[in-house]
N, CA, C and O atoms as a GROMACS GRO file, in nm:
protein
  572
    1MET      N    1  -1.591  -1.761  -0.206
    1MET     CA    2  -1.692  -1.745  -0.134
    1MET      C    3  -1.660  -1.807  -0.004
    1MET      O    4  -1.593  -1.909  -0.013
    2ASN      N    5  -1.707  -1.752   0.172
    2ASN     CA    6  -1.721  -1.888   0.295
    2ASN      C    7  -1.828  -1.945   0.312
    2ASN      O    8  -1.932  -1.883   0.292
    3ILE      N    9  -1.827  -2.030   0.340
    3ILE     CA   10  -1.903  -2.118   0.338
    3ILE      C   11  -1.954  -2.056   0.507
    3ILE      O   12  -1.875  -1.986   0.570
    4ASN      N   13  -2.042  -2.079   0.544
    4ASN     CA   14  -2.112  -2.053   0.672
    4ASN      C   15  -2.072  -2.161   0.805
    4ASN      O   16  -2.090  -2.139   0.924
    5ASN      N   17  -2.025  -2.258   0.755
    5ASN     CA   18  -1.976  -2.346   0.885
    5ASN      C   19  -1.863  -2.320   0.907
    5ASN      O   20  -1.832  -2.316   1.026
    6THR      N   21  -1.775  -2.298   0.824
    6THR     CA   22  -1.612  -2.226   0.826
    6THR      C   23  -1.599  -2.151   0.867
    6THR      O   24  -1.495  -2.127   0.929
    7ASN      N   25  -1.734  -2.041   0.854
    7ASN     CA   26  -1.708  -1.852   0.875
    7ASN      C   27  -1.605  -1.872   0.992
    7ASN      O   28  -1.498  -1.830   0.947
    8PRO      N   29  -1.585  -1.918   1.124
    8PRO     CA   30  -1.505  -1.869   1.270
    8PRO      C   31  -1.368  -1.919   1.219
    8PRO      O   32  -1.287  -1.825   1.220
    9ILE      N   33  -1.310  -2.044   1.172
    9ILE     CA   34  -1.224  -2.082   1.129
    9ILE      C   35  -1.129  -1.973   1.017
    9ILE      O   36  -1.008  -1.958   1.033
   10VAL      N   37  -1.192  -1.916   0.926
   10VAL     CA   38  -1.154  -1.831   0.823
   10VAL      C   39  -1.131  -1.696   0.882
   10VAL      O   40  -1.035  -1.619   0.880
   11GLY      N   41  -1.260  -1.691   0.940
   11GLY     CA   42  -1.211  -1.526   1.065
   11GLY      C   43  -1.134  -1.534   1.140
   11GLY      O   44  -1.076  -1.438   1.191
   12ARG      N   45  -1.117  -1.642   1.161
   12ARG     CA   46  -0.965  -1.656   1.306
   12ARG      C   47  -0.816  -1.675   1.218
   12ARG      O   48  -0.708  -1.622   1.247
   13GLN      N   49  -0.851  -1.780   1.086
   13GLN     CA   50  -0.684  -1.786   1.032
   13GLN      C   51  -0.658  -1.611   0.960
   13GLN      O   52  -0.550  -1.571   0.916
   14PHE      N   53  -0.755  -1.550   0.965
   14PHE     CA   54  -0.746  -1.353   0.858
   14PHE      C   55  -0.737  -1.341   0.985
   14PHE      O   56  -0.616  -1.329   1.010
   15GLN      N   57  -0.805  -1.336   1.093
   15GLN     CA   58  -0.754  -1.254   1.234
   15GLN      C   59  -0.575  -1.287   1.296
   15GLN      O   60  -0.497  -1.206   1.347
   16GLU      N   61  -0.558  -1.409   1.272
   16GLU     CA   62  -0.401  -1.403   1.293
   16GLU      C   63  -0.263  -1.331   1.183
   16GLU      O   64  -0.158  -1.274   1.216
   17LEU      N   65  -0.315  -1.362   1.057
   17LEU     CA   66  -0.278  -1.320   0.921
   17LEU      C   67  -0.258  -1.172   0.936
   17LEU      O   68  -0.143  -1.129   0.934
   18SER      N   69  -0.371  -1.084   0.953
   18SER     CA   70  -0.377  -0.968   0.959
   18SER      C   71  -0.297  -0.952   1.126
   18SER      O   72  -0.283  -0.829   1.130
   19LYS      N   73  -0.259  -0.988   1.217
   19LYS     CA   74  -0.161  -0.968   1.389
   19LYS      C   75  -0.012  -0.914   1.270
   19LYS      O   76   0.045  -0.807   1.249
   20VAL      N   77   0.008  -1.115   1.197
   20VAL     CA   78   0.148  -1.083   1.144
   20VAL      C   79   0.182  -0.963   1.034
   20VAL      O   80   0.288  -0.902   1.024
   21LEU      N   81   0.083  -0.948   0.970
   21LEU     CA   82   0.063  -0.852   0.858
   21LEU      C   83   0.100  -0.715   0.928
   21LEU      O   84   0.192  -0.638   0.900
   22LEU      N   85  -0.008  -0.704   1.038
   22LEU     CA   86  -0.013  -0.572   1.053
   22LEU      C   87   0.127  -0.505   1.138
   22LEU      O   88   0.181  -0.394   1.142
   23SER      N   89   0.153  -0.646   1.204
   23SER     CA   90   0.322  -0.624   1.308
   23SER      C   91   0.415  -0.535   1.193
   23SER      O   92   0.461  -0.423   1.174
   24GLU      N   93   0.408  -0.659   1.134
   24GLU     CA   94   0.548  -0.640   0.996
   24GLU      C   95   0.495  -0.456   0.891
   24GLU      O   96   0.567  -0.379   0.827
   25TYR      N   97   0.402  -0.454   0.909
   25TYR     CA   98   0.427  -0.346   0.830
   25TYR      C   99   0.383  -0.200   0.879
   25TYR      O  100   0.381  -0.099   0.810
   26LEU      N  101   0.342  -0.215   1.037
   26LEU     CA  102   0.371  -0.109   1.134
   26LEU      C  103   0.520  -0.098   1.233
   26LEU      O  104   0.584  -0.008   1.287
   27ASN      N  105   0.528  -0.240   1.219
   27ASN     CA  106   0.696  -0.272   1.313
   27ASN      C  107   0.646  -0.217   1.473
   27ASN      O  108   0.706  -0.147   1.555
   28LYS      N  109   0.510  -0.284   1.476
   28LYS     CA  110   0.478  -0.299   1.667
   28LYS      C  111   0.431  -0.444   1.698
   28LYS      O  112   0.428  -0.541   1.622
   29LYS      N  113   0.409  -0.437   1.781
   29LYS     CA  114   0.398  -0.566   1.837
   29LYS      C  115   0.243  -0.581   1.838
   29LYS      O  116   0.176  -0.516   1.918
   30PHE      N  117   0.179  -0.675   1.742
   30PHE     CA  118   0.007  -0.677   1.785
   30PHE      C  119   0.017  -0.798   1.853
   30PHE      O  120   0.112  -0.876   1.848
   31ASN      N  121  -0.136  -0.815   1.948
   31ASN     CA  122  -0.197  -0.951   1.994
   31ASN      C  123  -0.365  -0.931   1.940
   31ASN      O  124  -0.431  -0.844   1.884
   32THR      N  125  -0.383  -1.042   1.984
   32THR     CA  126  -0.550  -1.071   1.935
   32THR      C  127  -0.629  -1.042   2.085
   32THR      O  128  -0.586  -1.021   2.199
   33ASP      N  129  -0.779  -1.053   2.021
   33ASP     CA  130  -0.893  -1.036   2.090
   33ASP      C  131  -0.867  -0.969   2.258
   33ASP      O  132  -0.888  -1.025   2.366
   34ILE      N  133  -0.813  -0.824   2.229
   34ILE     CA  134  -0.750  -0.768   2.372
   34ILE      C  135  -0.876  -0.633   2.428
   34ILE      O  136  -0.913  -0.533   2.365
   35ALA      N  137  -0.920  -0.688   2.587
   35ALA     CA  138  -1.018  -0.624   2.556
   35ALA      C  139  -1.016  -0.514   2.586
   35ALA      O  140  -0.985  -0.534   2.704
   36ILE      N  141  -1.026  -0.374   2.575
   36ILE     CA  142  -1.038  -0.193   2.591
   36ILE      C  143  -1.185  -0.148   2.709
   36ILE      O  144  -1.277  -0.229   2.718
   37PRO      N  145  -1.190  -0.024   2.785
   37PRO     CA  146  -1.307  -0.028   2.849
   37PRO      C  147  -1.307   0.103   2.728
   37PRO      O  148  -1.214   0.174   2.690
   38ILE      N  149  -1.451   0.102   2.689
   38ILE     CA  150  -1.471   0.194   2.609
   38ILE      C  151  -1.663   0.254   2.671
   38ILE      O  152  -1.719   0.195   2.763
   39GLY      N  153  -1.726   0.372   2.597
   39GLY     CA  154  -1.832   0.414   2.652
   39GLY      C  155  -1.823   0.448   2.824
   39GLY      O  156  -1.722   0.442   2.895
   40GLU      N  157  -1.950   0.481   2.862
   40GLU     CA  158  -1.953   0.566   3.003
   40GLU      C  159  -2.080   0.543   3.072
   40GLU      O  160  -2.170   0.622   3.046
   41PRO      N  161  -2.111   0.424   3.177
   41PRO     CA  162  -1.958   0.391   3.250
   41PRO      C  163  -1.925   0.237   3.151
   41PRO      O  164  -1.989   0.137   3.117
   42ALA      N  165  -1.778   0.295   3.132
   42ALA     CA  166  -1.711   0.196   3.134
   42ALA      C  167  -1.684   0.029   3.048
   42ALA      O  168  -1.596  -0.035   3.104
   43LYS      N  169  -1.733  -0.026   2.952
   43LYS     CA  170  -1.756  -0.176   2.943
   43LYS      C  171  -1.679  -0.185   2.845
   43LYS      O  172  -1.685  -0.134   2.733
   44ASP      N  173  -1.589  -0.267   2.902
   44ASP     CA  174  -1.447  -0.380   2.819
   44ASP      C  175  -1.540  -0.420   2.669
   44ASP      O  176  -1.646  -0.483   2.674
   45HIS      N  177  -1.502  -0.390   2.589
   45HIS     CA  178  -1.490  -0.457   2.465
   45HIS      C  179  -1.375  -0.498   2.388
   45HIS      O  180  -1.284  -0.416   2.370
   46LYS      N  181  -1.367  -0.633   2.336
   46LYS     CA  182  -1.268  -0.726   2.286
   46LYS      C  183  -1.248  -0.669   2.091
   46LYS      O  184  -1.314  -0.681   1.988
   47PHE      N  185  -1.135  -0.616   2.130
   47PHE     CA  186  -1.115  -0.575   1.958
   47PHE      C  187  -1.021  -0.677   1.911
   47PHE      O  188  -0.984  -0.765   1.989
   48ASP      N  189  -0.975  -0.674   1.783
   48ASP     CA  190  -0.967  -0.845   1.728
   48ASP      C  191  -0.811  -0.798   1.739
   48ASP      O  192  -0.748  -0.892   1.787
   49CYS      N  193  -0.724  -0.686   1.712
   49CYS     CA  194  -0.627  -0.708   1.764
   49CYS      C  195  -0.556  -0.510   1.788
   49CYS      O  196  -0.569  -0.393   1.753
   50VAL      N  197  -0.490  -0.593   1.862
   50VAL     CA  198  -0.400  -0.462   1.959
   50VAL      C  199  -0.262  -0.408   2.010
   50VAL      O  200  -0.233  -0.425   2.128
   51SER      N  201  -0.178  -0.346   1.926
   51SER     CA  202  -0.069  -0.343   1.965
   51SER      C  203  -0.061  -0.330   2.117
   51SER      O  204  -0.146  -0.283   2.194
   52ASP      N  205   0.071  -0.386   2.145
   52ASP     CA  206   0.118  -0.408   2.320
   52ASP      C  207   0.083  -0.214   2.379
   52ASP      O  208   0.044  -0.175   2.489
   53ASP      N  209   0.106  -0.163   2.298
   53ASP     CA  210   0.084  -0.012   2.383
   53ASP      C  211  -0.024   0.046   2.339
   53ASP      O  212   0.005   0.141   2.267
   54LYS      N  213  -0.185   0.022   2.354
   54LYS     CA  214  -0.285   0.021   2.289
   54LYS      C  215  -0.304   0.137   2.229
   54LYS      O  216  -0.392   0.216   2.264
   55GLN      N  217  -0.213   0.160   2.124
   55GLN     CA  218  -0.176   0.270   2.051
   55GLN      C  219  -0.271   0.267   1.937
   55GLN      O  220  -0.349   0.358   1.908
   56TYR      N  221  -0.255   0.112   1.850
   56TYR     CA  222  -0.303   0.051   1.758
   56TYR      C  223  -0.347   0.014   1.741
   56TYR      O  224  -0.306  -0.097   1.707
   57VAL      N  225  -0.545   0.045   1.732
   57VAL     CA  226  -0.666  -0.106   1.748
   57VAL      C  227  -0.704  -0.131   1.619
   57VAL      O  228  -0.700  -0.042   1.533
   58ALA      N  229  -0.748  -0.259   1.593
   58ALA     CA  230  -0.801  -0.314   1.470
   58ALA      C  231  -0.916  -0.387   1.459
   58ALA      O  232  -0.982  -0.390   1.562
   59GLU      N  233  -0.960  -0.447   1.365
   59GLU     CA  234  -1.125  -0.452   1.392
   59GLU      C  235  -1.083  -0.550   1.253
   59GLU      O  236  -1.057  -0.462   1.171
   60CYS      N  237  -1.061  -0.690   1.179
   60CYS     CA  238  -1.044  -0.784   1.078
   60CYS      C  239  -1.221  -0.798   1.089
   60CYS      O  240  -1.307  -0.794   1.178
   61LYS      N  241  -1.211  -0.822   0.893
   61LYS     CA  242  -1.346  -0.880   0.854
   61LYS      C  243  -1.304  -0.914   0.724
   61LYS      O  244  -1.260  -0.836   0.640
   62CYS      N  245  -1.319  -1.035   0.714
   62CYS     CA  246  -1.320  -1.156   0.615
   62CYS      C  247  -1.391  -1.176   0.525
   62CYS      O  248  -1.372  -1.289   0.481
   63TYR      N  249  -1.482  -1.110   0.461
   63TYR     CA  250  -1.584  -1.081   0.408
   63TYR      C  251  -1.574  -1.061   0.283
   63TYR      O  252  -1.496  -0.971   0.251
   64THR      N  253  -1.662  -1.148   0.151
   64THR     CA  254  -1.643  -1.165   0.014
   64THR      C  255  -1.758  -1.109  -0.013
   64THR      O  256  -1.845  -1.095   0.073
   65TRP      N  257  -1.777  -1.054  -0.186
   65TRP     CA  258  -1.923  -1.036  -0.271
   65TRP      C  259  -2.003  -1.119  -0.231
   65TRP      O  260  -1.978  -1.190  -0.133
   66THR      N  261  -2.106  -1.126  -0.293
   66THR     CA  262  -2.202  -1.259  -0.212
   66THR      C  263  -2.183  -1.299  -0.436
   66THR      O  264  -2.168  -1.232  -0.538
   67GLU      N  265  -2.198  -1.470  -0.390
   67GLU     CA  266  -2.216  -1.563  -0.518
   67GLU      C  267  -2.282  -1.514  -0.670
   67GLU      O  268  -2.268  -1.547  -0.788
   68THR      N  269  -2.340  -1.443  -0.615
   68THR     CA  270  -2.374  -1.313  -0.795
   68THR      C  271  -2.316  -1.203  -0.823
   68THR      O  272  -2.342  -1.143  -0.927
   69GLY      N  273  -2.177  -1.133  -0.686
   69GLY     CA  274  -2.168  -1.059  -0.724
   69GLY      C  275  -2.289  -0.931  -0.608
   69GLY      O  276  -2.310  -0.816  -0.648
   70ASN      N  277  -2.316  -0.953  -0.549
   70ASN     CA  278  -2.392  -0.852  -0.512
   70ASN      C  279  -2.365  -0.805  -0.317
   70ASN      O  280  -2.340  -0.889  -0.230
   71THR      N  281  -2.376  -0.681  -0.296
   71THR     CA  282  -2.318  -0.654  -0.171
   71THR      C  283  -2.360  -0.736  -0.054
   71THR      O  284  -2.480  -0.763  -0.056
   72PRO      N  285  -2.282  -0.790   0.064
   72PRO     CA  286  -2.344  -0.825   0.156
   72PRO      C  287  -2.360  -0.765   0.234
   72PRO      O  288  -2.283  -0.731   0.324
   73SER      N  289  -2.497  -0.734   0.210
   73SER     CA  290  -2.558  -0.626   0.302
   73SER      C  291  -2.568  -0.608   0.483
   73SER      O  292  -2.603  -0.514   0.553
   74ALA      N  293  -2.529  -0.718   0.507
   74ALA     CA  294  -2.526  -0.779   0.684
   74ALA      C  295  -2.417  -0.764   0.705
   74ALA      O  296  -2.396  -0.720   0.818
   75LYS      N  297  -2.320  -0.782   0.638
   75LYS     CA  298  -2.216  -0.753   0.659
   75LYS      C  299  -2.133  -0.676   0.661
   75LYS      O  300  -2.034  -0.661   0.732
   76MET      N  301  -2.202  -0.587   0.522
   76MET     CA  302  -2.111  -0.482   0.602
   76MET      C  303  -2.154  -0.352   0.706
   76MET      O  304  -2.095  -0.244   0.716
   77GLY      N  305  -2.275  -0.398   0.780
   77GLY     CA  306  -2.388  -0.368   0.862
   77GLY      C  307  -2.260  -0.391   1.014
   77GLY      O  308  -2.232  -0.297   1.090
   78PHE      N  309  -2.206  -0.516   1.028
   78PHE     CA  310  -2.090  -0.555   1.074
   78PHE      C  311  -1.956  -0.448   1.100
   78PHE      O  312  -1.897  -0.403   1.198
   79VAL      N  313  -1.945  -0.436   0.962
   79VAL     CA  314  -1.814  -0.361   0.981
   79VAL      C  315  -1.838  -0.206   1.034
   79VAL      O  316  -1.758  -0.134   1.095
   80ASN      N  317  -1.926  -0.186   1.005
   80ASN     CA  318  -2.014  -0.058   1.051
   80ASN      C  319  -2.043  -0.065   1.212
   80ASN      O  320  -2.009   0.030   1.282
   81GLU      N  321  -2.111  -0.185   1.271
   81GLU     CA  322  -2.086  -0.232   1.374
   81GLU      C  323  -1.924  -0.189   1.508
   81GLU      O  324  -1.917  -0.155   1.626
   82ALA      N  325  -1.844  -0.213   1.418
   82ALA     CA  326  -1.728  -0.249   1.440
   82ALA      C  327  -1.619  -0.058   1.437
   82ALA      O  328  -1.512  -0.041   1.496
   83VAL      N  329  -1.680   0.028   1.370
   83VAL     CA  330  -1.689   0.161   1.317
   83VAL      C  331  -1.707   0.205   1.464
   83VAL      O  332  -1.621   0.244   1.543
   84PHE      N  333  -1.856   0.188   1.485
   84PHE     CA  334  -1.927   0.227   1.547
   84PHE      C  335  -1.774   0.264   1.707
   84PHE      O  336  -1.702   0.361   1.732
   85TYR      N  337  -1.794   0.102   1.781
   85TYR     CA  338  -1.692   0.105   1.870
   85TYR      C  339  -1.580   0.175   1.873
   85TYR      O  340  -1.547   0.234   1.976
   86MET      N  341  -1.511   0.177   1.768
   86MET     CA  342  -1.365   0.240   1.747
   86MET      C  343  -1.400   0.403   1.766
   86MET      O  344  -1.313   0.488   1.776
   87ASN      N  345  -1.537   0.429   1.769
   87ASN     CA  346  -1.533   0.564   1.767
   87ASN      C  347  -1.518   0.629   1.932
   87ASN      O  348  -1.470   0.738   1.963
   88TYR      N  349  -1.580   0.519   2.027
   88TYR     CA  350  -1.571   0.542   2.186
   88TYR      C  351  -1.384   0.474   2.215
   88TYR      O  352  -1.334   0.423   2.316
   89LEU      N  353  -1.343   0.496   2.118
   89LEU     CA  354  -1.175   0.487   2.168
   89LEU      C  355  -1.081   0.595   2.182
   89LEU      O  356  -1.048   0.648   2.076
   90PRO      N  357  -1.026   0.644   2.292
   90PRO     CA  358  -0.951   0.793   2.263
   90PRO      C  359  -0.876   0.848   2.174
   90PRO      O  360  -0.764   0.809   2.142
   91ASP      N  361  -0.942   0.955   2.124
   91ASP     CA  362  -0.911   1.051   1.942
   91ASP      C  363  -0.710   1.007   1.924
   91ASP      O  364  -0.669   1.034   1.811
   92GLU      N  365  -0.612   0.952   2.012
   92GLU     CA  366  -0.536   0.966   1.978
   92GLU      C  367  -0.478   0.846   1.940
   92GLU      O  368  -0.359   0.837   1.907
   93THR      N  369  -0.597   0.703   1.944
   93THR     CA  370  -0.568   0.592   1.930
   93THR      C  371  -0.589   0.568   1.724
   93THR      O  372  -0.689   0.602   1.660
   94VAL      N  373  -0.477   0.510   1.671
   94VAL     CA  374  -0.507   0.475   1.569
   94VAL      C  375  -0.618   0.384   1.505
   94VAL      O  376  -0.562   0.275   1.491
   95LYS      N  377  -0.724   0.376   1.468
   95LYS     CA  378  -0.794   0.303   1.438
   95LYS      C  379  -0.824   0.251   1.336
   95LYS      O  380  -0.829   0.332   1.244
   96ILE      N  381  -0.843   0.168   1.313
   96ILE     CA  382  -0.798   0.072   1.194
   96ILE      C  383  -0.897  -0.074   1.159
   96ILE      O  384  -0.907  -0.171   1.233
   97ILE      N  385  -0.964  -0.054   1.024
   97ILE     CA  386  -1.054  -0.118   0.968
   97ILE      C  387  -0.953  -0.201   0.864
   97ILE      O  388  -0.883  -0.145   0.779
   98ILE      N  389  -0.961  -0.371   0.890
   98ILE     CA  390  -0.878  -0.436   0.782
   98ILE      C  391  -0.991  -0.527   0.713
   98ILE      O  392  -1.058  -0.616   0.766
   99MET      N  393  -0.996  -0.487   0.598
   99MET     CA  394  -1.042  -0.585   0.518
   99MET      C  395  -0.982  -0.689   0.395
   99MET      O  396  -0.938  -0.646   0.288
  100LYS      N  397  -0.986  -0.785   0.418
  100LYS     CA  398  -0.964  -0.928   0.323
  100LYS      C  399  -0.991  -0.846   0.213
  100LYS      O  400  -1.077  -0.760   0.231
  101LYS      N  401  -0.925  -0.857   0.081
  101LYS     CA  402  -0.928  -0.812  -0.054
  101LYS      C  403  -1.046  -0.928  -0.132
  101LYS      O  404  -1.022  -1.035  -0.189
  102ALA      N  405  -1.114  -0.893  -0.119
  102ALA     CA  406  -1.197  -0.980  -0.210
  102ALA      C  407  -1.309  -0.925  -0.349
  102ALA      O  408  -1.411  -0.857  -0.338
  103THR      N  409  -1.244  -0.983  -0.476
  103THR     CA  410  -1.278  -0.940  -0.558
  103THR      C  411  -1.392  -1.026  -0.642
  103THR      O  412  -1.411  -1.144  -0.614
  104HIS      N  413  -1.473  -0.956  -0.755
  104HIS     CA  414  -1.582  -1.023  -0.788
  104HIS      C  415  -1.594  -0.990  -0.964
  104HIS      O  416  -1.614  -0.880  -1.013
  105ASP      N  417  -1.580  -1.081  -1.017
  105ASP     CA  418  -1.587  -1.087  -1.213
  105ASP      C  419  -1.700  -1.026  -1.230
  105ASP      O  420  -1.728  -1.044  -1.348
  106LYS      N  421  -1.796  -0.952  -1.171
  106LYS     CA  422  -1.919  -0.861  -1.214
  106LYS      C  423  -1.882  -0.673  -1.163
  106LYS      O  424  -1.951  -0.580  -1.205
  107LYS      N  425  -1.730  -0.649  -1.041
  107LYS     CA  426  -1.743  -0.599  -0.988
  107LYS      C  427  -1.635  -0.544  -1.017
  107LYS      O  428  -1.540  -0.623  -1.019
  108ASN      N  429  -1.593  -0.363  -1.056
  108ASN     CA  430  -1.460  -0.316  -1.090
  108ASN      C  431  -1.416  -0.250  -0.981
  108ASN      O  432  -1.362  -0.142  -1.004
  109GLU      N  433  -1.429  -0.302  -0.818
  109GLU     CA  434  -1.417  -0.248  -0.693
  109GLU      C  435  -1.347  -0.358  -0.600
  109GLU      O  436  -1.402  -0.468  -0.611
  110THR      N  437  -1.260  -0.356  -0.527
  110THR     CA  438  -1.279  -0.461  -0.408
  110THR      C  439  -1.386  -0.437  -0.319
  110THR      O  440  -1.410  -0.320  -0.289
  111LEU      N  441  -1.444  -0.514  -0.279
  111LEU     CA  442  -1.499  -0.479  -0.119
  111LEU      C  443  -1.446  -0.418  -0.052
  111LEU      O  444  -1.526  -0.325  -0.070
  112ALA      N  445  -1.346  -0.357   0.050
  112ALA     CA  446  -1.290  -0.231   0.072
  112ALA      C  447  -1.313  -0.137   0.001
  112ALA      O  448  -1.346  -0.023   0.034
  113GLU      N  449  -1.297  -0.180  -0.098
  113GLU     CA  450  -1.302  -0.020  -0.226
  113GLU      C  451  -1.425   0.017  -0.189
  113GLU      O  452  -1.449   0.093  -0.094
  114TYR      N  453  -1.471  -0.011  -0.229
  114TYR     CA  454  -1.707  -0.066  -0.225
  114TYR      C  455  -1.725  -0.041  -0.050
  114TYR      O  456  -1.843  -0.010  -0.030
  115TYR      N  457  -1.666  -0.045   0.049
  115TYR     CA  458  -1.736   0.022   0.166
  115TYR      C  459  -1.687   0.144   0.179
  115TYR      O  460  -1.770   0.235   0.175
  116CYS      N  461  -1.543   0.180   0.196
  116CYS     CA  462  -1.526   0.323   0.165
  116CYS      C  463  -1.557   0.404   0.087
  116CYS      O  464  -1.556   0.522   0.124
  117ARG      N  465  -1.596   0.372  -0.044
  117ARG     CA  466  -1.666   0.432  -0.098
  117ARG      C  467  -1.864   0.502  -0.054
  117ARG      O  468  -1.917   0.612  -0.072
  118THR      N  469  -1.913   0.380   0.003
  118THR     CA  470  -2.006   0.372   0.066
  118THR      C  471  -2.019   0.479   0.193
  118THR      O  472  -2.073   0.589   0.205
  119TYR      N  473  -1.946   0.394   0.280
  119TYR     CA  474  -1.938   0.449   0.407
  119TYR      C  475  -1.837   0.551   0.482
  119TYR      O  476  -1.802   0.570   0.598
  120LYS      N  477  -1.804   0.619   0.327
  120LYS     CA  478  -1.662   0.725   0.379
  120LYS      C  479  -1.763   0.856   0.493
  120LYS      O  480  -1.690   0.941   0.545
  121HIS      N  481  -1.855   0.863   0.511
  121HIS     CA  482  -1.924   0.961   0.584
  121HIS      C  483  -1.883   0.879   0.746
  121HIS      O  484  -1.839   0.971   0.814
  122LEU      N  485  -1.879   0.786   0.807
  122LEU     CA  486  -1.880   0.706   0.864
  122LEU      C  487  -1.736   0.681   0.926
  122LEU      O  488  -1.712   0.654   1.044
  123LEU      N  489  -1.657   0.695   0.834
  123LEU     CA  490  -1.558   0.696   0.930
  123LEU      C  491  -1.410   0.791   0.922
  123LEU      O  492  -1.298   0.771   0.877
  124LYS      N  493  -1.468   0.890   0.982
  124LYS     CA  494  -1.389   0.993   1.018
  124LYS      C  495  -1.295   0.912   1.118
  124LYS      O  496  -1.333   0.826   1.198
  125GLY      N  497  -1.167   0.956   1.096
  125GLY     CA  498  -1.054   0.927   1.176
  125GLY      C  499  -1.039   0.763   1.203
  125GLY      O  500  -1.002   0.705   1.305
  126ILE      N  501  -1.079   0.714   1.088
  126ILE     CA  502  -1.070   0.584   1.075
  126ILE      C  503  -0.986   0.515   0.950
  126ILE      O  504  -1.000   0.580   0.847
  127LYS      N  505  -0.934   0.442   0.942
  127LYS     CA  506  -0.782   0.383   0.839
  127LYS      C  507  -0.854   0.277   0.815
  127LYS      O  508  -0.893   0.192   0.896
  128VAL      N  509  -0.877   0.287   0.673
  128VAL     CA  510  -0.930   0.188   0.614
  128VAL      C  511  -0.808   0.068   0.523
  128VAL      O  512  -0.774   0.101   0.410
  129LEU      N  513  -0.752  -0.065   0.584
  129LEU     CA  514  -0.634  -0.137   0.511
  129LEU      C  515  -0.712  -0.256   0.459
  129LEU      O  516  -0.814  -0.302   0.510
  130GLU      N  517  -0.640  -0.305   0.336
  130GLU     CA  518  -0.701  -0.450   0.265
  130GLU      C  519  -0.592  -0.567   0.227
  130GLU      O  520  -0.523  -0.547   0.127
  131ILE      N  521  -0.577  -0.661   0.286
  131ILE     CA  522  -0.497  -0.774   0.293
  131ILE      C  523  -0.544  -0.840   0.179
  131ILE      O  524  -0.656  -0.889   0.171
  132ASP      N  525  -0.439  -0.844   0.069
  132ASP     CA  526  -0.422  -1.005  -0.011
  132ASP      C  527  -0.399  -1.062   0.061
  132ASP      O  528  -0.316  -1.014   0.138
  133ALA      N  529  -0.454  -1.216   0.094
  133ALA     CA  530  -0.402  -1.318   0.220
  133ALA      C  531  -0.370  -1.394   0.100
  133ALA      O  532  -0.358  -1.508   0.145
  134ASP      N  533  -0.349  -1.400  -0.031
  134ASP     CA  534  -0.228  -1.534  -0.141
  134ASP      C  535  -0.120  -1.433  -0.110
  134ASP      O  536  -0.052  -1.481  -0.019
  135ASN      N  537  -0.056  -1.271  -0.159
  135ASN     CA  538   0.001  -1.251  -0.140
  135ASN      C  539   0.053  -1.247  -0.035
  135ASN      O  540   0.156  -1.314  -0.039
  136ARG      N  541   0.029  -1.183   0.104
  136ARG     CA  542   0.001  -1.118   0.193
  136ARG      C  543   0.094  -1.008   0.183
  136ARG      O  544   0.208  -0.995   0.228
  137THR      N  545   0.020  -0.933   0.115
  137THR     CA  546   0.044  -0.792   0.157
  137THR      C  547  -0.082  -0.716   0.220
  137THR      O  548  -0.186  -0.770   0.259
  138ILE      N  549  -0.051  -0.571   0.222
  138ILE     CA  550  -0.126  -0.496   0.287
  138ILE      C  551  -0.123  -0.359   0.192
  138ILE      O  552  -0.026  -0.319   0.128
  139LYS      N  553  -0.262  -0.294   0.200
  139LYS     CA  554  -0.266  -0.201   0.103
  139LYS      C  555  -0.391  -0.138   0.172
  139LYS      O  556  -0.492  -0.183   0.224
  140ALA      N  557  -0.321   0.030   0.140
  140ALA     CA  558  -0.439   0.164   0.233
  140ALA      C  559  -0.533   0.173   0.179
  140ALA      O  560  -0.476   0.143   0.074
  141ILE      N  561  -0.608   0.183   0.156
  141ILE     CA  562  -0.781   0.222   0.115
  141ILE      C  563  -0.822   0.356   0.125
  141ILE      O  564  -0.841   0.430   0.028
  142LYS      N  565  -0.838   0.398   0.284
  142LYS     CA  566  -0.834   0.502   0.331
  142LYS      C  567  -0.741   0.525   0.453
  142LYS      O  568  -0.740   0.483   0.569
  143ASP      N  569  -0.654   0.620   0.371
  143ASP     CA  570  -0.546   0.715   0.496
  143ASP      C  571  -0.584   0.767   0.628
  143ASP      O  572  -0.501   0.826   0.697
   0.00000   0.00000   0.00000
């Protein structure tokens, strides 16, 4: 579980790890906090990880189940917000949500698996990857 006052630090560390692992996974160079114009009229929106050629755009979410094993509902809303912004990117852009692997003793699925199962109707054209921060591995949850 992430403690609120460390959330920005933990989030930034996860974003950096995501950039490194995504670069290796896709064999592309990625940068963090890159502004891309979206919408009409276009307005810049910063995305967490963007490839040099802007072909790949990723948002990183370092969320966990609640201490008691409940769904972090508000945080799922932030993932949905990231999906919303991605829908304004060009169709040829590869859109990726990266979630930290989060398990709980009371759950038989990770938080990323739960998210995909529950919100698959929003994920048209969006990939979901899960990063196991301990093992520094990436797994495709939705390709």
